[in-house]
MIRO-534313 format. One record per residue: residue number from 1; residue in one letter; x, y, z of N, C-alpha, C in turn. Coordinates in steps of 0.2 Angstrom, whole numbers, plus 5000, padded with zeros to 4 digits. Layout:
BEGIN
{rec NUM, 'a', {X, Y, Z}, {X, Y, Z}, {X, Y, Z}},
...
END
This chain:
BEGIN
{rec 1, 'x', {4550, 4824, 5168}, {4551, 4830, 5168}, {4559, 4834, 5169}},
{rec 2, 'x', {4561, 4839, 5165}, {4568, 4842, 5165}, {4566, 4849, 5169}},
{rec 3, 'x', {4573, 4849, 5170}, {4572, 4858, 5175}, {4576, 4861, 5172}},
{rec 4, 'x', {4575, 4866, 5171}, {4578, 4871, 5167}, {4584, 4872, 5173}},
{rec 5, 'x', {4588, 4876, 5170}, {4594, 4878, 5176}, {4594, 4886, 5178}},
{rec 6, 'x', {4595, 4887, 5185}, {4594, 4895, 5187}, {4600, 4895, 5184}},
{rec 7, 'x', {4599, 4904, 5186}, {4604, 4907, 5185}, {4610, 4906, 5189}},
{rec 8, 'x', {4609, 4906, 5195}, {4614, 4903, 5199}, {4616, 4896, 5196}},
{rec 9, 'x', {4614, 4891, 5195}, {4617, 4885, 5195}, {4622, 4883, 5188}},
{rec 10, 'x', {4618, 4888, 5183}, {4623, 4889, 5177}, {4629, 4893, 5178}},
{rec 11, 'x', {4630, 4898, 5184}, {4634, 4901, 5186}, {4639, 4895, 5190}},
{rec 12, 'x', {4636, 4893, 5193}, {4639, 4886, 5197}, {4645, 4879, 5192}},
{rec 13, 'x', {4638, 4879, 5186}, {4641, 4874, 5180}, {4648, 4879, 5178}},
{rec 14, 'x', {4645, 4884, 5176}, {4652, 4887, 5172}, {4659, 4889, 5176}},
{rec 15, 'x', {4657, 4889, 5182}, {4664, 4890, 5187}, {4667, 4884, 5188}},
{rec 16, 'x', {4664, 4877, 5188}, {4665, 4873, 5189}, {4670, 4870, 5183}},
{rec 17, 'x', {4668, 4872, 5178}, {4670, 4871, 5170}, {4679, 4875, 5170}},
{rec 18, 'x', {4678, 4880, 5172}, {4682, 4885, 5174}, {4689, 4882, 5178}},
{rec 19, 'x', {4687, 4879, 5185}, {4692, 4877, 5190}, {4693, 4873, 5188}},
{rec 20, 'x', {4690, 4867, 5183}, {4693, 4861, 5181}, {4699, 4863, 5174}},
{rec 21, 'x', {4699, 4868, 5170}, {4703, 4872, 5167}, {4710, 4874, 5169}},
{rec 22, 'x', {4709, 4878, 5175}, {4713, 4879, 5179}, {4717, 4875, 5182}},
{rec 23, 'x', {4714, 4868, 5183}, {4718, 4863, 5188}, {4723, 4860, 5182}},
{rec 24, 'x', {4718, 4860, 5176}, {4723, 4856, 5171}, {4731, 4860, 5170}},
{rec 25, 'x', {4728, 4868, 5168}, {4734, 4871, 5166}, {4738, 4873, 5173}},
{rec 26, 'x', {4739, 4870, 5178}, {4743, 4870, 5184}, {4744, 4864, 5184}},
{rec 27, 'x', {4742, 4858, 5182}, {4745, 4852, 5183}, {4750, 4851, 5176}},
{rec 28, 'x', {4748, 4853, 5171}, {4752, 4855, 5164}, {4760, 4859, 5166}},
{rec 29, 'x', {4759, 4863, 5168}, {4766, 4869, 5170}, {4769, 4865, 5177}},
{rec 30, 'x', {4766, 4863, 5182}, {4770, 4858, 5187}, {4772, 4851, 5181}},
{rec 31, 'x', {4771, 4848, 5178}, {4773, 4842, 5177}, {4779, 4845, 5170}},
{rec 32, 'x', {4778, 4851, 5167}, {4781, 4854, 5162}, {4787, 4858, 5167}},
{rec 33, 'x', {4788, 4859, 5174}, {4793, 4861, 5178}, {4797, 4854, 5180}},
{rec 34, 'x', {4792, 4850, 5182}, {4798, 4841, 5184}, {4803, 4841, 5178}},
{rec 35, 'x', {4801, 4840, 5172}, {4802, 4839, 5166}, {4810, 4842, 5166}},
{rec 36, 'x', {4809, 4850, 5166}, {4815, 4855, 5167}, {4818, 4853, 5172}},
{rec 37, 'x', {4816, 4852, 5176}, {4821, 4852, 5180}, {4826, 4842, 5182}},
{rec 38, 'x', {4822, 4840, 5180}, {4824, 4832, 5177}, {4830, 4833, 5170}},
{rec 39, 'x', {4829, 4838, 5166}, {4833, 4838, 5161}, {4841, 4841, 5161}},
{rec 40, 'x', {4838, 4847, 5167}, {4843, 4852, 5171}, {4850, 4849, 5176}},
{rec 41, 'x', {4846, 4844, 5178}, {4850, 4841, 5184}, {4857, 4838, 5182}},
{rec 42, 'x', {4857, 4834, 5175}, {4864, 4833, 5175}, {4870, 4838, 5173}},
{rec 43, 'x', {4866, 4844, 5167}, {4872, 4847, 5169}, {4872, 4851, 5174}},
{rec 44, 'x', {4869, 4853, 5179}, {4870, 4858, 5185}, {4874, 4852, 5189}},
{rec 45, 'x', {4874, 4846, 5190}, {4878, 4844, 5193}, {4887, 4843, 5189}},
{rec 46, 'x', {4885, 4842, 5182}, {4892, 4843, 5179}, {4896, 4851, 5181}},
{rec 47, 'x', {4892, 4855, 5180}, {4896, 4862, 5181}, {4896, 4861, 5191}},
{rec 48, 'x', {4892, 4857, 5196}, {4894, 4857, 5201}, {4901, 4853, 5202}},
{rec 49, 'x', {4902, 4849, 5200}, {4910, 4844, 5198}, {4915, 4849, 5196}},
{rec 50, 'x', {4914, 4853, 5190}, {4918, 4856, 5188}, {4920, 4862, 5194}},
{rec 51, 'x', {4916, 4865, 5197}, {4919, 4870, 5203}, {4919, 4867, 5209}},
{rec 52, 'x', {4919, 4859, 5209}, {4922, 4858, 5216}, {4926, 4856, 5215}},
{rec 53, 'x', {4931, 4856, 5209}, {4936, 4852, 5205}, {4942, 4858, 5206}},
{rec 54, 'x', {4938, 4864, 5203}, {4945, 4869, 5202}, {4944, 4871, 5210}},
{rec 55, 'x', {4937, 4871, 5213}, {4940, 4875, 5222}, {4944, 4870, 5226}},
{rec 56, 'x', {4945, 4863, 5223}, {4951, 4859, 5226}, {4955, 4859, 5224}},
{rec 57, 'x', {4958, 4861, 5216}, {4964, 4864, 5215}, {4966, 4872, 5220}},
{rec 58, 'x', {4963, 4876, 5220}, {4964, 4880, 5224}, {4967, 4880, 5233}},
{rec 59, 'x', {4960, 4875, 5237}, {4959, 4876, 5243}, {4960, 4867, 5243}},
{rec 60, 'x', {4967, 4863, 5244}, {4967, 4855, 5244}, {4960, 4854, 5248}},
{rec 61, 'x', {4959, 4857, 5254}, {4954, 4853, 5257}, {4948, 4852, 5258}},
{rec 62, 'x', {4946, 4855, 5251}, {4940, 4853, 5247}, {4939, 4847, 5245}},
{rec 63, 'x', {4936, 4842, 5244}, {4936, 4837, 5242}, {4936, 4835, 5234}},
{rec 64, 'x', {4936, 4834, 5229}, {4936, 4833, 5223}, {4929, 4828, 5223}},
{rec 65, 'x', {4925, 4830, 5220}, {4920, 4824, 5219}, {4919, 4823, 5211}},
{rec 66, 'x', {4916, 4816, 5210}, {4916, 4811, 5205}, {4910, 4815, 5202}},
{rec 67, 'x', {4905, 4814, 5195}, {4899, 4816, 5193}, {4894, 4813, 5197}},
{rec 68, 'x', {4895, 4807, 5198}, {4890, 4804, 5202}, {4888, 4806, 5210}},
{rec 69, 'x', {4895, 4810, 5212}, {4894, 4813, 5219}, {4891, 4819, 5218}},
{rec 70, 'x', {4891, 4822, 5212}, {4892, 4828, 5212}, {4884, 4830, 5211}},
{rec 71, 'x', {4880, 4824, 5206}, {4873, 4823, 5204}, {4869, 4821, 5212}},
{rec 72, 'x', {4871, 4816, 5216}, {4868, 4814, 5222}, {4869, 4823, 5226}},
{rec 73, 'x', {4874, 4827, 5227}, {4873, 4833, 5230}, {4867, 4837, 5228}},
{rec 74, 'x', {4869, 4839, 5220}, {4863, 4840, 5216}, {4856, 4838, 5219}},
{rec 75, 'x', {4853, 4833, 5218}, {4848, 4831, 5219}, {4846, 4831, 5227}},
{rec 76, 'x', {4851, 4831, 5231}, {4850, 4833, 5238}, {4847, 4841, 5240}},
{rec 77, 'x', {4849, 4844, 5234}, {4849, 4851, 5239}, {4844, 4852, 5234}},
{rec 78, 'x', {4842, 4850, 5228}, {4836, 4851, 5225}, {4830, 4852, 5229}},
{rec 79, 'x', {4831, 4843, 5231}, {4824, 4842, 5238}, {4824, 4846, 5242}},
{rec 80, 'x', {4830, 4847, 5245}, {4830, 4852, 5252}, {4825, 4857, 5249}},
{rec 81, 'x', {4826, 4863, 5245}, {4823, 4868, 5242}, {4817, 4864, 5241}},
{rec 82, 'x', {4814, 4860, 5239}, {4807, 4860, 5236}, {4803, 4858, 5243}},
{rec 83, 'x', {4808, 4855, 5247}, {4803, 4854, 5256}, {4804, 4860, 5259}},
{rec 84, 'x', {4809, 4865, 5259}, {4808, 4872, 5261}, {4803, 4875, 5257}},
{rec 85, 'x', {4801, 4873, 5251}, {4795, 4881, 5248}, {4789, 4878, 5249}},
{rec 86, 'x', {4789, 4871, 5251}, {4780, 4868, 5253}, {4779, 4870, 5260}},
{rec 87, 'x', {4785, 4873, 5265}, {4782, 4877, 5271}, {4781, 4883, 5269}},
{rec 88, 'x', {4784, 4888, 5265}, {4785, 4894, 5262}, {4777, 4894, 5259}},
{rec 89, 'x', {4774, 4892, 5256}, {4769, 4893, 5249}, {4762, 4895, 5256}},
{rec 90, 'x', {4759, 4899, 5254}, {4751, 4900, 5256}, {4748, 4902, 5251}},
{rec 91, 'x', {4742, 4901, 5255}, {4736, 4901, 5250}, {4729, 4905, 5251}},
END
């Protein structure tokens, strides 16, 4: 014997489908954000290396950093920003 969907069950089924689509959109945007961050990190590190080199020329106390060091500093700053952002989110 088949049961008919009551209006409540029909709405719940539609709501679950909408929630699933929202989750897919959220996952897609988060994935694109990670890809974008991975693509921009080398450029950001190169810029940081140039800034640190220029500031080293002005003030010798500031160490001149190579590209690898600048990349690690950039990744550390991005990680700290991500970690702090997790504490600020409210739902």
